[in-house]
C-alpha positions in Angstrom: 41.7 -24.3 3.8 38.2 -24.6 2.2 36.9 -25.2 5.8 37.6 -21.5 6.6 35.4 -20.4 3.7 32.6 -22.9 4.3 30.2 -20.4 6.0 30.7 -17.8 3.4 30.3 -20.3 0.5 27.2 -21.6 2.2 25.6 -18.2 2.3 26.7 -17.4 -1.2 25.3 -20.7 -2.5 22.0 -20.2 -0.7 21.7 -16.7 -2.1 22.4 -17.8 -5.7 20.0 -20.8 -5.5 17.1 -18.7 -4.0 17.8 -15.9 -6.5 17.8 -18.1 -9.5 14.6 -20.0 -8.4 12.7 -16.8 -7.7 13.9 -15.2 -10.9 12.9 -18.2 -13.0 9.5 -18.3 -11.3 9.0 -14.6 -12.0 10.0 -15.0 -15.6 7.5 -17.9 -15.9 4.8 -15.6 -14.4 5.7 -12.8 -16.9 5.7 -15.2 -19.9 2.1 -16.3 -19.0 0.9 -12.8 -19.6 2.8 -11.9 -22.8 -0.4 -11.7 -24.9 -2.5 -9.6 -22.5 -0.3 -6.6 -22.1 1.1 -5.5 -18.7 1.1 -8.2 -16.1 -1.7 -8.1 -13.3 0.7 -7.2 -10.5 2.1 -4.2 -12.4 -1.4 -3.2 -13.5 -2.6 -3.3 -9.8 0.3 -1.0 -8.8 -0.6 1.4 -11.7 -4.3 1.5 -10.4 -3.1 2.1 -6.8 -0.8 4.9 -8.0 -3.8 6.4 -10.0 -6.0 6.2 -6.9 -3.5 8.0 -4.7 -2.9 10.7 -7.3 -6.6 11.3 -7.6 -6.8 11.7 -3.8 -3.9 14.2 -4.0 -5.9 16.3 -6.6 -3.8 15.1 -9.6 -6.6 13.8 -11.8 -5.2 10.6 -13.3 -6.5 8.2 -15.9 -4.7 5.1 -17.2 -4.3 4.2 -20.8 -3.6 0.5 -21.5 -1.1 -0.1 -24.3 -1.5 -3.8 -24.6 0.7 -4.2 -27.7 3.7 -2.6 -25.9 2.9 -4.1 -22.5 2.6 -0.8 -20.7 0.2 1.5 -19.1 0.4 5.3 -19.6 -0.4 7.7 -16.7 -2.6 10.5 -18.1 -2.3 13.2 -15.4 -4.0 16.6 -15.6 -4.9 15.8 -19.2 -1.3 15.1 -20.2 0.5 11.8 -20.7 3.3 12.1 -18.2 4.9 8.7 -17.6 4.3 5.0 -18.4 4.3 1.9 -16.2 6.2 -1.0 -17.6 7.0 -4.4 -15.9 10.3 -3.1 -14.5 8.4 -0.4 -12.4 6.8 -3.0 -10.2 10.0 -3.6 -8.2 9.6 -7.3 -8.2 13.2 -7.8 -9.3 14.3 -5.6 -6.4 12.1 -7.7 -4.0 13.6 -10.9 -5.3 17.1 -9.5 -4.6 15.9 -8.5 -1.1 14.3 -11.9 -0.3 17.3 -13.8 -1.6 19.8 -11.9 0.5 17.7 -12.2 3.7 17.1 -16.0 3.2 20.8 -16.4 2.5 21.3 -15.5 6.2 18.4 -17.7 7.3 17.5 -17.5 11.0 14.3 -19.6 11.4 10.8 -18.2 11.7 12.0 -14.6 12.2 13.4 -14.8 8.6 9.9 -15.2 7.2 8.5 -12.4 9.4 11.2 -10.0 8.4 10.8 -10.8 4.7 7.1 -10.3 4.9 7.5 -6.9 6.7 10.3 -6.0 4.3 8.2 -6.8 1.3 5.3 -4.7 2.5 7.7 -1.8 3.1 9.2 -2.2 -0.3 5.7 -2.4 -1.9 4.5 0.8 -0.2 7.8 2.7 -1.0 7.5 1.6 -4.6 4.0 2.8 -5.0 4.9 6.2 -3.4 8.0 6.3 -5.6 5.9 6.1 -8.7 3.4 8.6 -7.4 6.4 10.9 -6.7 7.8 10.7 -10.1 4.4 11.2 -11.7 3.7 14.3 -9.7 7.2 15.7 -10.3 7.0 15.1 -14.0 3.5 16.5 -14.1 4.6 19.8 -12.6 8.4 19.9 -13.5 9.0 18.0 -16.7 12.5 19.3 -16.9 13.5 17.1 -14.0 12.2 13.9 -15.5 15.5 12.3 -16.5 17.3 13.1 -13.2 14.3 11.9 -11.1 13.7 8.7 -13.1 17.4 7.7 -13.6 18.9 8.7 -10.2 16.6 10.1 -7.5 13.8 7.5 -7.5 16.0 4.4 -8.1 18.0 5.6 -5.1 14.8 5.6 -3.0 13.9 2.0 -3.7 17.5 0.6 -3.6 18.3 2.7 -0.6 15.3 1.1 1.2 16.6 -2.3 0.3 20.1 -1.5 1.7 18.6 -0.2 4.9 16.5 -3.3 5.3 19.5 -5.5 4.7 21.6 -3.6 7.2 18.8 -4.0 9.8 18.6 -7.7 9.1 22.3 -8.2 9.4 22.8 -6.0 12.5 19.8 -7.0 14.5 19.0 -10.5 13.4 21.4 -12.4 11.3 24.6 -11.7 13.2 23.1 -11.3 16.6 24.6 -13.7 19.0 21.8 -16.0 20.1 23.4 -16.8 23.4 22.9 -13.2 24.6 
């Protein structure tokens, strides 16, 4: 009877192992920057968000709050939002990578993961820009946007990428 479940258990085991290894690696990375404030990857995203907002005529400056490991976005002379480690979408990217590699299909797996990570990165930067601009002009929508709308954007992108991976690559019959 266990033979019937072997493919599913194999996929599940690969997912769990990859997820745990990536998560532990990420935690090690975060721990190495505890004393310096926000980690370099999150800070880089904050700087790119600031750059895009300045291009869009939303004058933006960053305020580093090292003690609380965050960066505040100062938009149009008002503190509108803050960037914390969770905003960098790495945990979402780890979930994406783990799922795709659970359905490993050779070299195309690496190509798809690379393309997917670039897409998720761009979507995440635009997501943060979007919430900053929305909160800057329409403060009353901050909670709804932060808690529902913008998480739906990043998680929706992950689900779409997963569906593309499964439909066009992972379950594609290789004999056809």
